[in-house]
C-alpha positions, 0 to 999 in steps of 0.5 A, spaced: 252 104 880 247 099 875 242 101 869 236 103 872 233 097 866 234 092 872 230 095 877 225 095 872 226 088 870 226 085 877 219 089 877 216 084 872 219 078 875 216 080 881 207 079 880 207 072 879 212 069 883 207 072 888 202 071 884 204 063 884 204 064 892 197 066 892 195 060 888 199 055 893 197 059 899 189 058 896 191 051 895 194 049 902 187 051 905 183 047 901 181 039 905 187 035 902 191 028 904 197 030 910 203 029 905 200 033 898 198 039 903 206 039 906 208 039 900 204 044 897 206 049 904 213 047 903 213 050 895 210 056 898 216 057 903 219 057 896 216 060 893 216 067 898 223 065 900 224 067 892 220 073 893 224 075 898 230 075 894 228 078 889 226 084 893 232 084 897 236 085 889 231 091 888 233 094 895 239 094 893 238 098 887 234 103 891 234 107 896 225 105 897 220 108 901 221 113 906 220 109 913 213 110 918 213 107 925 209 100 926 210 094 931 216 089 927 213 084 931 207 081 926 213 081 921 217 078 925 213 072 927 210 071 920 218 071 917 219 066 922 213 061 920 216 061 913 222 059 915 221 054 921 220 047 916 226 050 913 230 050 920 226 043 921 229 038 915 235 041 918 234 040 924 235 046 928 231 049 931 228 055 933 226 060 939 222 065 941 224 070 946 219 077 947 219 081 952 212 085 954 210 091 951 215 092 946 215 100 942 213 100 935 219 101 931 221 106 923 221 101 918 218 099 911 214 093 912 217 090 906 224 093 906 225 089 913 221 082 911 228 083 906 232 084 911 230 078 916 230 073 909 238 075 909 239 074 916 234 068 915 238 065 910 245 066 913 243 063 919 240 056 916 246 055 911 251 056 917 249 052 922 248 043 923 243 039 926 241 039 933 243 048 933 240 053 936 237 059 934 234 064 939 230 070 937 230 075 941 226 082 942 226 086 947 226 094 949 233 098 949 235 103 955 234 107 951 227 105 949 228 102 942 227 096 939 232 090 938 231 085 935 237 080 936 239 073 933 244 067 936 246 062 936 249 056 938 254 054 932 261 056 930 261 064 931 263 068 925 270 066 922 275 072 926 279 075 919 271 076 917 268 079 922 270 086 920 268 086 914 261 083 915 257 088 913 261 091 908 258 089 899 262 083 898 266 081 902 264 074 903 262 072 898 259 065 896 257 059 893 250 062 890 250 069 894 253 076 891 255 077 898 251 083 900 246 080 904 249 084 912 251 090 908 243 092 905 242 090 912 246 095 916 245 100 909 237 099 910 237 099 917 241 106 917 237 108 914 231 108 918 235 111 923 238 104 926 244 100 925 246 093 925 252 089 930 255 082 930 260 079 934 262 072 937 259 069 945 264 067 950 269 063 946 269 065 940 262 061 938 256 063 937 254 068 932 251 074 934 247 079 930 243 085 932 239 090 929 237 097 933 232 101 930 231 108 932 226 110 939 220 112 936 218 119 938 211 122 938 209 127 932 211 134 935 205 139 936 205 146 935 203 151 940 197 154 941 195 160 941 191 164 944 
């Protein structure tokens, strides 16, 4: 349990960082030569990732607002767009497979961006040039949204696979080991879950984000 003062500190740090991000976005939309414009976009993407890092810590400290039922695909696409340049520099391909008529899902938009930050950062750091990540959005047999990340990299280490969602289970340099623990904890709070596995022969990591089924609100019976 951490002192709630840390949450207040994070709330103080976030606004100036977000303001810097918005300023860079506005600059990148002005007429500039190709080189400076590309650098501004990279800087904006880096600051967006820094905002996500701050949000991830805040999410680990707080429960967050109740979920709202809305479309998830636009947020996924925004996050992928902010990471695309980093994956390109690494030589890793981001591929998308999106089914038609996807269901809405209970979530909090800010928290969802934090979850995607953790997933995409893990993918970027685990893969080398020539690798491929496929992001699939489908409807489960129960009618819920399923978001899957499947890569062709080395896969999760078998010794760690059962502990992937435990806090501090896999700390790395520059990481606290809270990423996937936060992913599962948040999804479960929304009524969903997360699953991790390897592909055939232990090659390729699979991470599935399972959202709760969005049911229409109950209507009160009419009185005669």
